[in-house]
N, C-alpha and C positions, 0 to 999 in steps of 0.2 A: 550401568548397563546400557544407557543410551549410546555411549561411544561404541560399545561392542555391536549393538544393533546397526549403527550407522556404517560400521565396517563390513558387516555381513549382508546388509541389504543389497538387492539388485543382482544377485547371483544365485544360480541353483545350489542346493545343498551340496551336491557332489563336487562342484567347482570350489565352494568354500572349503570343503574337506581337502582338496588338492592344495589350495592356498595355505591352509594351516600346516599341512604336511611339509610344503616347501619352506615355510617360515621356520618350522622346527629344524629341518635339515640345515637351513642357512645360519640360524642364530644359536642353535644348541648342539646338534650332533656333529656337524662338520668341524666347527672350532675345537670341540673335544677330540674328535678323531685326528685332527692335524696336530694339535698342540699338547694333548695330554696322553693319548693312547700310545703305548710303547711301539716303537718301530717293529720290534720282533713279532708282534701279534697283529699288525695291521694288514688288512685285506681290502682290495677294491676289485670290482668286476666291471669290465668294459667289453661289450659285444660278446659276452660269454667267456672271456679270457680272464682268469684270476691273476691278479697282481698282488705280491706280498712285499713286506719290508719297505725300503725306500721307494721302490717303484709304485707301491700303493699310496704312499704319501704324495708323490707327484701326480698320480692319477686322481687323487681326491680334489686337486685344485680345479680342474674343469667341472667336476661335480658341484663344487661350491659355487662356481660362477653360474652354472645352469640353474641350481636351486634358488639362488638370489634373483636371477632374472625371472624365474617362475613365480616367486613370491610377489615381486613388483608387477609382473604381467597379469597375474590373476587378480591382484588387488585392484589394479586400474582397468582390467579387462582390455588390455592393449590389443590392437588388431594384429600385431606381429606374433602374438601367441598362436594364431592360426596361420600356418599349419605346424609350427615348430613344436608345440606341446605334443601334438599327435605323433610327429616324427620321432621325438625323443622317447615317448612311451612305446612306440613300435620297436625301437632299438632295445628297450628294456625287455619287451616280450620275447624277441628273438634271442637276446642275451641270456635270459632265464632258461630258455629251451636248450641252447648250446651249453651253458654252464652245467646244467643238470646232467646232460648226456655225457659231458667230458669228466665230471667230477664224481658222479655216483656210479658205483660199480654193482655188478650182480644183476644187470638187466633192468634195474629199477629206474635208471636215468631217464628213459623215454617217458615212463608214466609220470614221474615227478616233473619232468620238463613240460609235458603237456598240461599237467595240473597247474603249473606256474604260468605257462604261456596264455591259457584261456582268459583269466581275469585281466591281464595286461592287454591282451588283444581286444577285449570288450571295452576297456578304457580307451584304447587307441581309437576304436570305432566311434565312441561317444565324443571324444575330442575332435575327431575329424568332422563329425556332423554338427559340431557346435559353432561353426563359423559365424552364424548370425549373432551369437552372444558376445563375440569379441569386438566390441565397439569401444572407442575411447570414452572413458568416464572422466568427469572433472573432479 
């Protein structure tokens, strides 16, 4: 448990949660998504636009790179994570709003979009204001 404590020390809990999420996406989900998940059922969303099939496989590659950079950047609390973590999270917030509005019919899209947008907007705000936390760690 000492090694785990040494990894998690020095960061707020919410940044540790982001680091663990990025690690999960980098080492578990995206390799499965790219190499195991059938092309016919693959979906990726960028800027609220849904990609399917081979386009989704191609669109997953930048996601993989971003999550790998996020894992390393949060682990080392690199200065370049500010503002890029906030910018990427803002893209997710807007993308969730757009995706819900475009994909959900019957007038529920705006409500679902707003419900998805708010937590990501709050996370964007927290990351934007976390600039002092992103200092190089040895």
